[in-house]
C-alpha positions in Angstrom: 0.0 0.0 0.0 1.3 3.4 -0.9 1.2 6.6 1.2 -1.7 8.1 -0.8 -3.9 5.0 -0.1 -3.0 5.3 3.6 -3.9 9.0 3.8 -7.3 8.3 2.2 -8.1 5.4 4.4 -6.9 7.2 7.6 -8.9 10.3 6.8 -12.0 8.4 5.9 -11.9 6.4 9.1 -11.0 9.4 11.2 -14.2 11.2 10.2 -16.3 8.1 10.4 -17.0 7.8 6.6 -17.7 4.5 5.1 -16.5 3.4 1.7 -20.1 3.7 0.5 -20.5 7.3 1.7 -17.2 8.3 0.2 -18.2 6.8 -3.1 -21.5 8.7 -2.9 -19.9 12.0 -2.1 -17.1 11.8 -4.5 -18.9 10.3 -7.5 -16.3 7.5 -7.6 -17.7 4.0 -7.7 -17.8 1.8 -4.6 -15.4 -0.6 -6.3 -13.0 2.2 -7.2 -13.0 3.4 -3.5 -12.3 -0.2 -2.4 -9.3 -0.3 -4.8 -7.9 3.0 -3.4 -8.4 2.1 0.2 -6.8 -1.4 -0.1 -3.9 0.0 -2.2 -4.7 -1.9 -5.5 -4.9 1.5 -7.2 -1.3 2.6 -7.8 -1.8 5.7 -10.0 -4.5 8.4 -9.6 -5.1 11.5 -11.7 -5.7 15.1 -10.4 -9.4 14.8 -11.0 -9.7 11.9 -8.7 -7.6 13.5 -6.0 -9.7 16.7 -6.1 -13.0 14.6 -5.9 -11.7 12.7 -2.9 -10.3 15.8 -1.2 -13.6 17.5 -1.5 -15.6 14.6 -0.2 -13.1 14.1 2.7 -12.9 17.8 3.4 -9.2 17.8 3.3 -6.4 19.7 1.3 -5.9 18.0 -2.1 -2.1 18.8 -1.9 -1.9 17.0 1.4 -3.9 14.1 0.1 -1.7 13.7 -2.9 1.7 14.3 -1.4 1.4 14.3 2.3 2.7 17.9 2.5 0.9 20.6 4.3 0.6 24.1 2.8 
């Protein structure tokens, strides 16, 4: 599992959001969220990062890189 996947998973669980809810809020399929959370997704594009960041209410730069502004 890479660091991006870990940040998504930790943030999701920290705010009490299920994979189903994240899928609904982000417009990404439940299967896609499952792949991200488990680390099966290795590469993500900017659109996906922004959708996830908005749904998770976090900074997209941090989500993508782990760096804070």
